C-alpha positions as CSV (number, residue, x, y, z in Angstrom):
1,M,-13.2,-165.8,-69.8
2,S,-14.1,-162.4,-70.8
3,L,-12.4,-159.2,-69.2
4,M,-15.3,-157.1,-67.5
5,G,-17.8,-158.5,-69.9
6,K,-16.1,-157.2,-73.1
7,N,-15.7,-159.0,-76.3
8,I,-12.0,-158.4,-77.4
9,L,-10.4,-159.1,-80.6
10,A,-6.4,-159.1,-81.0
11,I,-5.0,-158.4,-84.4
12,V,-1.3,-159.3,-85.3
13,P,-0.5,-157.4,-88.4
14,A,2.3,-159.2,-90.5
15,R,2.7,-158.0,-94.0
16,G,5.3,-159.8,-96.2
17,G,7.2,-156.9,-97.3
18,S,10.0,-155.5,-95.3
19,K,12.9,-153.3,-96.4
20,G,15.1,-153.4,-93.4
21,I,15.1,-157.3,-92.9
22,A,13.7,-159.6,-95.5
23,K,10.6,-161.3,-94.2
24,K,11.2,-159.7,-90.9
25,N,8.2,-161.2,-89.1
26,L,9.4,-164.8,-89.6
27,V,12.9,-164.0,-88.3
28,S,13.9,-166.1,-85.2
29,L,14.6,-164.4,-81.9
30,A,15.3,-166.7,-78.9
31,G,13.9,-169.8,-80.8
32,L,10.6,-168.2,-82.0
33,S,9.6,-166.0,-85.0
34,L,8.5,-162.5,-84.3
35,I,5.0,-163.8,-85.1
36,A,5.2,-166.5,-82.6
37,H,6.3,-164.1,-79.9
38,A,3.0,-162.0,-80.6
39,A,1.0,-165.1,-80.8
40,K,2.3,-166.5,-77.4
41,V,1.3,-163.3,-75.5
42,C,-2.1,-163.7,-77.0
43,S,-2.4,-167.2,-75.9
44,D,-1.4,-166.2,-72.3
45,L,-4.3,-163.8,-71.9
46,D,-7.4,-166.0,-71.8
47,W,-9.8,-163.0,-71.9
48,I,-8.9,-162.3,-75.5
49,D,-11.9,-163.8,-77.4
50,N,-10.3,-164.0,-80.7
51,S,-6.7,-163.5,-81.7
52,I,-6.0,-163.3,-85.6
53,I,-3.3,-162.6,-88.0
54,S,-3.5,-160.1,-90.8
55,S,-1.1,-160.9,-93.6
56,D,-0.9,-161.0,-97.4
57,V,1.5,-164.0,-97.6
58,E,0.8,-167.8,-96.9
59,D,4.0,-168.5,-94.9
60,M,3.2,-165.8,-92.4
61,I,-0.4,-166.9,-92.2
62,N,0.7,-170.5,-91.7
63,E,3.1,-169.4,-88.9
64,G,0.3,-167.6,-87.2
65,L,-1.9,-170.7,-87.3
66,K,0.9,-172.8,-85.9
67,Y,1.1,-170.8,-82.9
68,G,-2.6,-170.4,-82.1
69,L,-3.7,-167.4,-84.2
70,E,-6.7,-167.6,-86.4
71,A,-6.7,-166.3,-90.1
72,P,-10.2,-165.7,-91.2
73,F,-9.0,-163.7,-94.3
74,K,-5.9,-162.9,-96.5
75,R,-5.0,-159.2,-96.5
76,T,-5.4,-157.4,-99.9
77,Q,-2.3,-156.2,-101.8
78,K,-3.5,-152.6,-101.5
79,L,-3.3,-152.8,-97.8
80,S,0.3,-154.6,-97.8
81,T,2.3,-151.7,-99.3
82,D,4.5,-149.3,-97.5
83,M,1.9,-146.6,-97.9
84,A,-0.9,-148.6,-96.4
85,S,-1.7,-146.9,-92.9
86,A,-1.9,-148.9,-89.8
87,I,-5.4,-147.7,-89.1
88,D,-6.7,-148.9,-92.5
89,V,-5.2,-152.3,-92.1
90,W,-6.7,-152.4,-88.5
91,K,-10.0,-151.4,-89.7
92,H,-10.2,-153.9,-92.5
93,G,-9.1,-156.7,-90.3
94,F,-11.8,-155.7,-87.6
95,I,-14.6,-155.5,-90.1
96,K,-13.6,-159.0,-91.7
97,C,-13.5,-160.5,-88.3
98,E,-17.0,-159.2,-87.1
99,E,-18.2,-160.6,-90.4
100,Y,-16.5,-164.0,-90.0
101,F,-17.1,-164.6,-86.3
102,N,-20.7,-163.0,-86.7
103,K,-20.4,-160.8,-83.6
104,N,-19.5,-157.3,-82.5
105,F,-16.2,-156.6,-80.6
106,D,-16.3,-154.1,-77.9
107,I,-12.5,-153.5,-77.9
108,T,-9.6,-154.4,-80.3
109,I,-6.0,-154.4,-79.7
110,L,-3.2,-154.3,-82.2
111,L,0.0,-156.2,-81.4
112,E,2.9,-155.6,-83.9
113,P,5.3,-158.4,-84.3
114,S,8.2,-155.8,-84.4
115,S,7.9,-155.4,-80.6
116,P,8.7,-158.9,-79.3
117,L,9.7,-158.0,-75.7
118,R,6.1,-157.2,-74.8
119,Q,4.6,-159.0,-71.8
120,P,1.0,-160.2,-71.0
121,I,0.9,-157.7,-68.2
122,H,1.6,-154.8,-70.6
123,I,-1.5,-155.8,-72.5
124,E,-3.7,-156.3,-69.6
125,K,-2.7,-152.9,-68.1
126,T,-3.7,-151.3,-71.4
127,V,-6.9,-152.8,-71.7
128,K,-8.0,-152.5,-68.1
129,K,-7.1,-148.7,-68.4
130,L,-9.2,-148.2,-71.5
131,I,-12.1,-150.0,-69.8
132,N,-11.8,-148.7,-66.2
133,G,-11.0,-145.0,-67.4
134,H,-13.8,-145.0,-70.0
135,F,-11.1,-143.8,-72.6
136,D,-11.6,-144.5,-76.4
137,S,-8.0,-145.3,-77.0
138,V,-4.9,-146.2,-74.9
139,L,-1.4,-146.9,-76.1
140,T,1.8,-147.8,-74.5
141,I,4.7,-145.5,-74.4
142,S,8.3,-145.3,-73.1
143,E,10.3,-142.3,-72.0
144,T,12.6,-140.8,-74.6
145,D,16.3,-140.9,-73.8
146,S,17.3,-137.3,-73.2
147,K,19.9,-137.7,-76.0
148,S,17.0,-137.9,-78.4
149,H,15.1,-135.0,-76.9
150,P,13.9,-132.4,-79.7
151,F,15.8,-129.8,-77.9
152,K,19.1,-131.7,-78.6
153,Q,18.4,-132.1,-82.3
154,L,19.9,-129.9,-85.2
155,Q,18.9,-129.1,-88.7
156,I,21.2,-128.6,-91.8
157,D,20.3,-125.5,-93.7
158,G,22.6,-125.5,-96.8
159,R,26.1,-125.0,-95.5
160,N,25.0,-124.1,-92.1
161,V,23.6,-125.9,-88.9
162,K,20.9,-124.5,-86.6
163,Y,18.7,-125.6,-83.8
164,Y,15.7,-127.8,-84.5
165,D,13.7,-125.7,-81.9
166,V,14.8,-122.0,-81.2
167,L,14.3,-122.7,-77.4
168,S,17.2,-125.2,-77.5
169,K,19.7,-122.4,-77.2
170,D,18.5,-121.7,-73.7
171,V,18.9,-125.3,-72.5
172,I,22.2,-125.9,-70.6
173,A,21.9,-129.1,-68.7
174,R,19.8,-132.2,-69.5
175,Q,18.1,-132.0,-66.1
176,E,16.4,-128.9,-67.6
177,L,14.7,-131.0,-70.2
178,K,11.0,-131.8,-69.6
179,P,10.6,-135.6,-70.0
180,L,9.0,-136.7,-73.3
181,Y,7.7,-140.0,-74.5
182,H,7.3,-141.8,-77.7
183,R,5.1,-144.8,-78.9
184,N,6.9,-148.2,-78.4
185,G,4.4,-150.3,-80.4
186,V,4.0,-152.8,-77.3
187,C,0.2,-152.3,-77.5
188,Y,-2.6,-150.1,-79.0
189,A,-6.2,-150.6,-77.6
190,L,-9.2,-149.0,-79.1
191,T,-13.0,-149.1,-78.6
192,R,-15.1,-150.1,-81.5
193,D,-16.5,-146.7,-81.9
194,C,-13.0,-145.1,-82.0
195,L,-11.7,-147.6,-84.7
196,L,-14.7,-147.5,-87.0
197,N,-16.3,-144.0,-86.5
198,Q,-13.3,-141.9,-85.5
199,G,-10.8,-143.9,-87.6
200,K,-7.9,-142.9,-85.3
201,I,-5.2,-144.8,-83.3
202,I,-5.1,-141.9,-80.9
203,G,-8.8,-140.9,-80.4
204,D,-10.6,-138.0,-79.0
205,N,-10.3,-139.2,-75.4
206,P,-6.9,-141.1,-75.2
207,S,-4.7,-142.1,-72.5
208,Y,-1.3,-144.2,-72.1
209,V,0.4,-146.8,-70.1
210,I,4.1,-146.2,-69.4
211,I,6.4,-149.1,-70.0
212,E,9.5,-149.1,-67.9
213,D,10.7,-152.5,-69.0
214,H,13.2,-152.6,-71.9
215,V,11.6,-152.3,-75.3
216,V,12.9,-152.8,-78.7
217,N,11.2,-152.2,-82.1
218,I,12.7,-154.5,-84.7
219,D,13.8,-152.6,-87.9
220,T,17.4,-153.7,-88.3
221,K,19.7,-156.6,-87.5
222,L,21.2,-154.6,-84.7
223,D,17.8,-154.2,-83.1
224,L,17.6,-157.9,-83.2
225,E,20.8,-158.3,-81.6
226,L,19.8,-155.8,-78.9
227,A,16.5,-157.6,-78.2
228,K,18.4,-160.9,-78.1
229,Y,20.7,-159.3,-75.4
230,F,17.8,-158.1,-73.3
231,I,16.1,-161.5,-73.4
232,E,19.3,-163.3,-72.5
233,N,20.3,-161.0,-69.7
234,K,16.8,-160.1,-68.4
235,N,17.7,-161.2,-64.8
236,D,20.8,-159.1,-64.7
237,L,19.4,-155.9,-66.0
């Protein structure tokens, strides 16, 4: 079942290298690997035409296959280093999939395994906004905690400390801080043109979906414990 007549491709990027946690994408959280969490969301959205895993290692590819993702290619080593950009990995996977499935996709979404608290409704809202709003790119964002606001940040200059932003000195209470937002990795959605011709994750005509649910990006073991806490206590938070 298509969504508004669009061909939609979901890509789950899962390279083997990870500095914070070894083989992070295979780490278990609430009984499922991070790859499995991403795959499960794809399987819950029947309007996604194809869902694939982009990886450079066999065990992660097999994990994706186990949970319903397709694996039409193995990612190159060049696109599996720390220096490989997300947009290059995405573009490579998209082109490979159009060749493999012998069709053009209108929309593509990127679902990073490191954001395992995503829900199907988050993805559906993002894609629907892309289509209905005639945007070229939509990403999910979360409000930044006031303690992490740029006006709260400092820089070290030799032996001295100074404001990161000179306007910080005029801020007295946190209520004076203008709300800011950050990318949370839950979902990125792009049109075919934005990915292939603009080559941007945030295109020339972008929009957003604010996620008010708890979101954790897994980089450390502490992040895993926090995500586990949110999953186990979701009915009480």
